Structure formats: structure tokens, C-alpha cells
N, C-alpha and C positions, 0 to 999 in steps of 0.2 A: 083602641087606636088602630087606625088603617092607613095604608099607603096605596094611593090610587095609581094604577099602571095603565097608560094609554098609548096608542099609536097617533100620529099627527092627523090621520084623516078626520074629516068634520064629523062624521057619524060616531065615531070612536070617542072623540072629545066630548060630544054632546052626551053620550051614554055614560061616560066617565064622571061628568059634572052631575048628572043625575044621580049616580051612585055616591058621590061625595055629599050631595044634599040629603040624600036619604040616611046616610050614616049619621050626619049631624042631626037630623030630625029625631034619630033613635038615641042620640045622647053620646054618639061616638066621636072622638076627635079624629080629624083628618090631618096626619101628620105631614103630608105633602103629596106631590104628584111626580112621577117619573114618566118621561115620554121616550118610547122606543123609536127606532128607525130615524133618528134626527141627531145632527151634531150639536144642535143647540134648540131649546123649546121655541115654539112660535110665540110672536109677541102677544102680549096680552092675556096670556094663558093664565096667569097667576091671579089676575082679577076675576076670570072666569070661575075659577075654583075657590077663591077667597083663601088660598093656601100657598104655602112656599112650594116652588117647582125645585124638587131636590135634585134631580139629575136629568140629563138626556142620555140615551144610548144610541150610538151610531150604528147604522145598518152595516153589516159585513157581507162582502160577496162570498167569502168561504167561512165555514164554521171554524171555530176556534178548535184546536186540538190540545190535548193534554201531553205532558212529556211521559206519561205513563201509558199512553195508547199503543196498542200493538200493531 
């Protein structure tokens, strides 16, 4: 089972769709897709991947910091 991760760039989505198709061709289940740098996934994306869009990850201007950082 795989989870495909992509950015919203057209070229990235196209490559991620190819990766999902290849995984299926090899008999691997595509559990879903995660889109980074977006508050919500682009419309129509689930149809392109024939998979569930699991989540979108918004872009952050500053990196997250851990409470254990020194």
C-alpha cells in the first residue's frame, strides 16, 4: 500500500498520477493522496488519481519549532 504525496504544481500532479498508475499496475493499492502547500486540494484531483484525497498540508512562512529546540 502506498500514499502519494504531491505539490499542487501541474507537473507534480501529473508525475504523481503516473506514480499511482504504476503502483496499481504492479498490484499495489494506492491508499490516497496528500497535497502539500495548499489549504485545500485542487478540484477534480480525486478523479485524476481514482483515490481518496487524504489531506492537504498548508504552506507555512516559518518552519515549525519544537518545544525541545534549543
